[in-house]
N, C-alpha and C positions, 0 to 999 in steps of 0.2 A: 780439716777432716772431710773425707769424701762423702758423697751421698749414699754410698754403699755401707758406711760405718755409722752406727748409732752411738757407740760409746768406746772411748779409747783411753788407756792410761799408759804412760811411759815413765819408768823409774819412780813410780808413785810411792811416797812414804809419808807417814804422819806419826808423831808421838805427842802425847799430852803432857804439858809441863816442860821442865828444863831438860838439859842435856843428859842428866843422870837417869831420866825416866826411860823405860823400855819403849820400843817402837810398837805401835798398834798395827801398822802396815809398813813394809819395807821392800823396795826393789820390785814393785808390782808392775808388770807389763801385761796388758790385756787388750783385746779387740772384740767387740760384739757387733757382728754384721747387722745391718738394718733389716727389720722384718722378722727377726728371730724371737723365739720364746726361750729365754736363757735361764737355766737353773743355776743359782748361786748356792753352793753347799759347803759345809765344813763344820768342824766341831765348835762347841761353845767357846767364845773368846778368840776365834780365828780372825776376826776383823770384818765379818760380813756387813754388820750394821754400819760400821765406820766407812766401808767402801761405798755403800749406798748413800750415806749422808754426804760424802765427798762428791759423788756423782750428781746429787741434787743441788750442789752449790752451797750447802749449809755449813761446810767446814772448808778451811783452806789447807792444802797439803803442806807439810814441812819441807818436802823435796819432791821433785818430779812434777808431772802435769797429768790432769785428767780433763778430757774434752767430751762434752755432751751437748745436746741441743739447748738453745736458750730457754730460760725459765718458763716463758709463756707456752713453750711447746713440750714441756716436761711435767709429769705428775709423780708425786712421791707419797706413798702411804707408809708411815713409820709403824713400828711395833705397838706403840702406845696410842695410836689413832688420835692425835691431838685435835679435838673439836671444842668449840666454845660451849660450855655446859649450860649456859642460860638461853641459848638459842633453841628454837624448835626445829624439827626436821625440815619443815617448809622454809623457815628462815635460813637454815644452813644451805639449802639448795638455791635460795634466792641470792645469798651471798656469793655462791659459786658462779651464778649467772652474771652478776654485776661485776665480779672481778675478772671475768673472762669474756669480755664483749667480742662478738664476732666469731668466737670459737665454741661457745657453750652449746651442748646437745642435750636438751631437756629429756628427750625420749630415751637416750642412753642411760642417763642418771635414773630415770623412773624404772627402767628394766631391772636395774640392780636392786632397787627397793622392793619391786614386785608386789606392791600393795600390802606388804607385811607390817608397815608402820603407819600409825595415824600421823598425819602431817603436823598436828599441834602438839605432839609429844616432845617434851624437852630432852635435849641430849643427855643431861645429867640423870635422867630416869631410864636410859637405855641400858640393856645388858651388853656384855662384851661383844657378843655376836651381832647385835643390832648396831652397835657403834661401827663395827667392821663394815656392815652394809652401807652405812651413811658415808664412811670414808671412801669406800670404793665407788660409790655413786658420784661423789665429788671428783674423784680422779678420772673416771671414764667420761663424765659429763664435760670435762675440759678438752676432750679429744686430743690427748697428747700424742706426740710422735714417739716418745720414750716414756714408759711406765715403770717406775721402780717400786717394788713391793717387798717389804721386810716382814717375813712370817705372816702373810696376809690372812691365812685361813686358820690360825691357831685357836681362835675363839669360837669357831663355827662347829656345829654338829655335822656328822657325815653327809647328810642329805643336802644341807645348805652349802657345804664345801663343794660337793659335786655340781650343784647348780651354778654356783658362782665361777667355778673353774671353767665350766662350759661357756659362760658368758665371756670370760676373758679370752678363751680360745677363739670364739666366734668373732670377737672384736679384732683380734690379731689377724685372723684370716680375711676379714672383710675390709679392714682399714689399713692393714700392713703395719700396725702398731708393734714396736719393739718392746718386749716385756723382759725385765730382769727381776727374777723372783727368788728370794731366799726362802728356804724351808728345811725343817728337820724331818718332815714326813716324806721319806724317799718314794714310797708307793704313789704319792700324790704327783710326783714329777714324771713318773713313767708314762710314756705315751703323750704327755702334754708338752714337754720341752724338747727342742731340737738342737739346742746349744748348751754347753756345760762350762762352768767355772768352778773348780774345786780349790777352795782357799783353806790353808792350814798354816799355823805359825806365822801369820801375817804375810804370806806369800802365795801366789798362784802356783799350785802344784800340778794341775791338769786342766787343759782347756781345749775346746774344739767342738766340732759338730758331733752330736751324740752318735749318729749312725757310724761315722768314721771311727770314733773311739771304740765302739763296741766291736766293729769288724777287726780292729787292730789287736784285740785281745781274745783269749780263748780260756775256757774253764776245763781243766783236766782232772779226771778221776781215774785212779788205777794204782798199780804197784809203784813203790818207791824206785825212782830211776833218775838218771842224769837228764836235766831239762835243757842243757845247752843245745843250741846257741841262743835260746829264747831268754828274755828278761823275766825273772820271776817277781811278780808284784807282791804276792802273798801266798803262803803255802801252809798247810796243816797236815800232820801225819798221825794217823790212828792205827797202831799196830803196823801192818805192812801196806796199809792203804794211804795213798797220797791224794790230797785235793789241793789244786793250785790254780791261781789265776796268773796267766802269763801274758806278756806283750809279744805278739808273734814276730819272729824274724825268719820268714820263709815258711814252708810247709811244716806241719806238726806231725812228725813221725815218732812212733813209739807205741808201747802197749797200753795206751790210755783211751778212755772214752772221752771224746772231745765234743764239747757243746759250746754254744754261744752264750756269753754271760748276759744277765739282765742288767739294767742300769743300776739296780740296787746292789747286785754282785760286784759290779765295777767300783762303785763308790765305797762300799764297805771295805773292800780289799785295799784300796789306796789309802783310806783313812786309817786302817789298822797298821799299814806300813809306816805311815807318818808317826803314829803314836808310838810304835816300837822303836823308831829311830830317835824320837825325842825323849824316850824314857831314860 
């Protein structure tokens, strides 16, 4: 894998159990360039957590390959934030320091905690949001080249979510850290992520630079009419009014109001398309 690539999968597939069990992921090909903040999105059961666990090296694929930095240069925060319940906050950070000699950044870890937790507080006494802070402190304190985050902000209130997202973005900008983050909060991703992976049905359905994907699409509103030669991703008709998201194939000519879609518009349209095809 080149220095320009942080994560790559080729023909990646995994299923749990024997041959009769369904595939959790199948035929996944993806490339995440180094230094990007990548949004990993998709419906429940799409395989997002499985993909991140494979990238972290905690699962072995059934077929294909996935290539990531070595474990000492990678950090992974799972949904359940597994921390030792009998350790204090201070002991947890000390463990992070001792397990990562030569890489540990105490100041980065402390910035995540932001003096909101007493050092002697036991992990088992923490709320969900407080556990998230400690888990993220461990991850950023490690100074990883690749940071994998599975629904990292789900337990946080809006203010804490905004603050921690800012810390992540600052770290990515300052250190060039590659971040791959799954989230169901689409508005949380807008303006924060510059690369996209849309996973549905165990396969990558859409991938690329966010700006390029948005430029390649258009949101049309107007009378019902033929949209050829453009590819219609999703369309809805109310009376004689058409609203459609298309993938551009040349200039958009016709009696429509043409606007640029938001990232949320783009994702929802592609997700509706997949759900309709799978129904």
